[in-house]
C-alpha positions in Angstrom: 0.0 0.0 0.0 2.9 2.4 0.9 4.4 1.8 -2.6 1.1 2.6 -4.2 0.8 5.8 -2.3 4.4 6.8 -3.3 3.6 6.0 -6.9 0.5 8.1 -6.8 2.4 11.0 -5.2 5.0 10.7 -7.9 2.2 10.8 -10.5 0.9 14.1 -9.0 4.4 15.6 -9.1 4.9 14.5 -12.7 1.5 16.0 -13.7 2.2 19.2 -11.8 5.5 19.7 -13.5 3.8 20.0 -16.9 1.6 22.9 -15.9 4.4 25.4 -15.9 5.0 24.5 -19.6 1.3 24.7 -20.6 -0.5 27.9 -21.8 -2.7 28.9 -18.9 -4.3 31.7 -21.0 -6.4 29.3 -23.1 -10.0 29.1 -22.2 -11.4 25.8 -21.1 -15.0 25.2 -22.2 -15.2 22.3 -19.7 -15.1 18.6 -20.2 -18.2 17.2 -21.7 -16.8 14.2 -23.6 -17.9 10.6 -23.0 -15.0 8.3 -22.3 -14.8 4.8 -23.8 -14.6 2.0 -21.4 -10.9 1.2 -20.8 -11.6 -2.5 -20.9 -12.6 -4.3 -24.1 -14.2 -7.0 -21.9 -15.0 -6.3 -18.2 -16.4 -3.6 -16.0 -15.6 -1.2 -13.3 -16.4 -1.3 -9.6 -16.3 1.1 -6.7 -13.0 1.0 -4.7 -13.1 -1.4 -1.7 -10.8 0.1 0.9 -10.1 -0.9 4.5 -10.5 2.8 5.3 -12.4 5.8 4.0 -10.7 8.7 2.3 -11.9 12.2 3.1 -12.7 13.5 0.5 -13.7 10.2 -1.2 -11.1 8.6 -3.5 -12.1 9.4 -7.1 -11.2 6.3 -9.0 -12.7 3.2 -10.6 -11.3 -0.3 -10.2 -11.5 -2.2 -13.5 -11.9 -6.0 -13.4 -12.4 -8.7 -16.0 -13.0 -12.5 -15.8 -10.9 -13.0 -18.9 -7.6 -11.6 -20.2 -8.5 -8.4 -22.2 -7.1 -5.3 -23.9 -6.9 -2.0 -22.1 -8.0 0.8 -24.5 -7.6 4.5 -24.6 -10.7 6.2 -23.3 -10.2 9.2 -25.5 -8.1 10.7 -28.4 -5.0 11.6 -26.5 -1.2 11.5 -26.2 0.8 9.2 -24.1 2.5 11.2 -21.3 4.3 8.6 -19.2 4.7 4.8 -18.9 6.4 3.5 -15.8 7.0 0.0 -14.4 5.6 -0.6 -11.0 6.9 -2.6 -8.0 4.5 -5.5 -8.8 5.9 -6.0 -12.4 3.1 -4.2 -14.1 2.9 -0.7 -15.6 1.2 2.6 -14.9 0.4 4.8 -17.8 -0.8 8.4 -18.1 -2.4 9.8 -21.2 -3.6 13.4 -21.7 -6.1 15.4 -23.6 -5.9 19.2 -23.2 -5.7 19.8 -19.4 -7.1 16.3 -18.6 -5.0 13.4 -17.5 -6.1 9.8 -17.4 -4.1 7.4 -15.2 -4.1 3.6 -15.8 -2.5 1.5 -13.0 -2.1 -2.2 -13.4 -1.3 -2.7 -17.1 0.3 -6.1 -17.7 2.1 -5.2 -20.9 2.3 -1.7 -22.4 1.8 -1.7 -26.2 2.3 2.1 -26.9 5.2 4.5 -26.5 5.6 7.8 -24.6 4.6 10.9 -26.8 2.6 8.6 -29.1 -0.7 10.1 -30.3 -3.5 7.6 -29.8 -7.2 7.4 -30.8 -10.1 6.5 -28.6 -10.4 2.7 -28.5 -6.8 2.1 -29.5 -5.2 -0.7 -27.4 -2.7 0.7 -24.9 -1.8 -2.6 -23.3 -3.0 -5.9 -21.9 -4.7 -7.0 -18.7 -4.4 -10.4 -17.1 -7.5 -11.7 -15.3 -7.3 -11.9 -11.5 -5.7 -8.4 -11.3 -7.2 -5.0 -10.7 -6.6 -2.0 -12.8 -7.2 1.5 -11.3 -8.5 4.2 -13.6 -8.3 7.9 -12.5 -9.0 11.2 -14.1 -7.5 14.6 -13.3 -8.2 18.2 -14.5 -4.8 19.8 -14.1 -3.9 18.6 -10.6 -7.5 18.1 -9.3 -9.0 14.6 -9.2 -12.2 14.3 -11.2 -14.7 11.4 -10.7 -14.5 9.5 -14.0 -17.8 7.7 -13.4 -19.7 10.7 -14.7 -18.0 10.3 -18.1 -17.3 6.5 -18.5 -19.4 4.6 -21.0 -19.1 1.3 -19.2 -20.8 -0.4 -16.4 -19.6 0.5 -12.9 -21.0 -1.7 -10.1 -21.3 -0.5 -6.5 -20.3 -3.9 -5.0 
């Protein structure tokens, strides 16, 4: 758990480092896009934590009963791909001022700085694992459930 928190903190630092390089003068009409489901097969569920975050943790846990592809939720650009302590990968893609974080990719199939299309395969997922999906507007977490076009159970 400590490693996951450190990786998440590193992600926030990485994302925040970009903002000094971005043009803050551009107007943002707001995010009103629908996001494709990151899983070709599978669904999301609410996080099951031994404790409660205050404010609530804004993420979706993706699960599948079979091996499946992990897809881009939107037309975007690959920002980072990093190996994790458990031998999998975390990947961040971005669209304008929005960042989408995938944690738990078995094998990455794209490269950093690659332009990708919605639905394009980013990597693979192995059944029995969990993949976290998070969304950020600049540095602020956004609840992705309002935009995802896939089933999210409240188990």
